[in-house]
C-alpha positions as CSV (number, residue, x, y, z in Angstrom):
1,X,102.8,84.5,103.9
2,X,103.8,84.7,107.6
3,X,104.7,81.2,108.9
4,X,105.2,80.0,112.5
5,X,108.3,78.5,114.0
6,X,107.3,74.9,113.0
7,X,107.6,75.8,109.3
8,X,111.3,76.4,109.8
9,X,112.1,73.4,112.0
10,X,115.1,71.4,110.8
11,X,115.8,74.0,108.1
12,X,118.4,76.8,107.9
13,X,116.5,80.0,107.8
14,X,118.3,83.1,106.4
15,X,118.0,86.5,108.1
16,X,117.0,89.0,105.5
17,X,116.1,92.1,107.5
18,X,115.9,93.6,111.0
19,X,113.1,96.1,111.3
20,X,113.8,98.7,114.0
21,X,110.3,100.2,114.1
22,X,106.8,98.7,114.1
23,X,105.6,100.7,111.0
24,X,108.7,99.4,109.1
25,X,108.0,95.8,110.2
26,X,104.3,96.0,109.2
27,X,105.2,97.5,105.8
28,X,107.7,94.7,105.1
29,X,105.2,92.0,106.2
30,X,102.7,93.5,103.6
31,X,105.4,93.5,100.9
32,X,106.4,89.9,101.5
33,X,102.8,88.6,101.8
34,X,101.7,90.4,98.6
35,X,104.6,88.8,96.8
36,X,103.6,85.3,98.0
37,X,106.8,84.7,100.0
38,X,106.8,82.5,103.0
39,X,108.6,84.2,105.9
40,X,109.0,84.1,109.6
41,X,109.4,87.0,112.0
42,X,110.4,87.2,115.6
43,X,111.3,89.8,118.1
44,X,114.9,89.8,119.3
45,X,117.6,92.2,120.6
46,X,120.2,94.0,118.5
47,X,122.8,96.6,119.5
48,X,122.1,100.1,118.4
49,X,123.3,103.7,118.8
50,X,126.4,105.6,117.9
51,X,127.4,107.4,121.1
52,X,125.1,105.7,123.6
53,X,125.1,102.1,122.5
54,X,122.3,100.0,124.0
55,X,120.3,96.8,123.5
56,X,117.1,97.4,121.5
57,X,114.3,95.1,120.3
58,X,113.6,94.7,116.6
59,X,111.6,92.4,114.3
60,X,113.9,89.9,112.6
61,X,112.7,88.6,109.3
62,X,113.7,85.1,108.0
63,X,113.1,83.1,104.8
64,X,114.2,79.7,103.6
65,X,117.4,79.7,101.4
66,X,115.4,79.0,98.2
67,X,113.3,82.1,98.8
68,X,116.1,84.6,99.5
69,X,116.3,85.9,95.9
70,X,112.6,86.4,95.6
71,X,112.4,88.1,99.0
72,X,115.3,90.5,98.1
73,X,113.5,91.4,94.9
74,X,110.2,92.1,96.8
75,X,112.1,94.2,99.4
76,X,113.9,96.3,96.7
77,X,110.7,97.0,94.9
78,X,109.3,98.3,98.2
79,X,112.4,100.4,99.0
80,X,113.9,98.1,101.7
81,X,117.6,97.3,101.7
82,X,118.1,93.6,102.2
83,X,120.5,92.3,104.8
84,X,123.3,90.4,103.1
85,X,125.9,88.3,104.9
């Protein structure tokens, strides 16, 4: 389920995905919610483009370290490629 920032206070949240489009973000939210995974999402800037690089805004998805494996499984079942550091 989607959690607010207070849920992650004092904890090291792990970035699992950056959605570049609203439809993509909504689809991932549905996948994580249906799988019962607590996650946070916030809008932030990332650098994109090949020839004309620019700052763009995306939806950054975070989970707690103990939920990373379950989140990756839910993402893969729904055809998302998890971000791995």
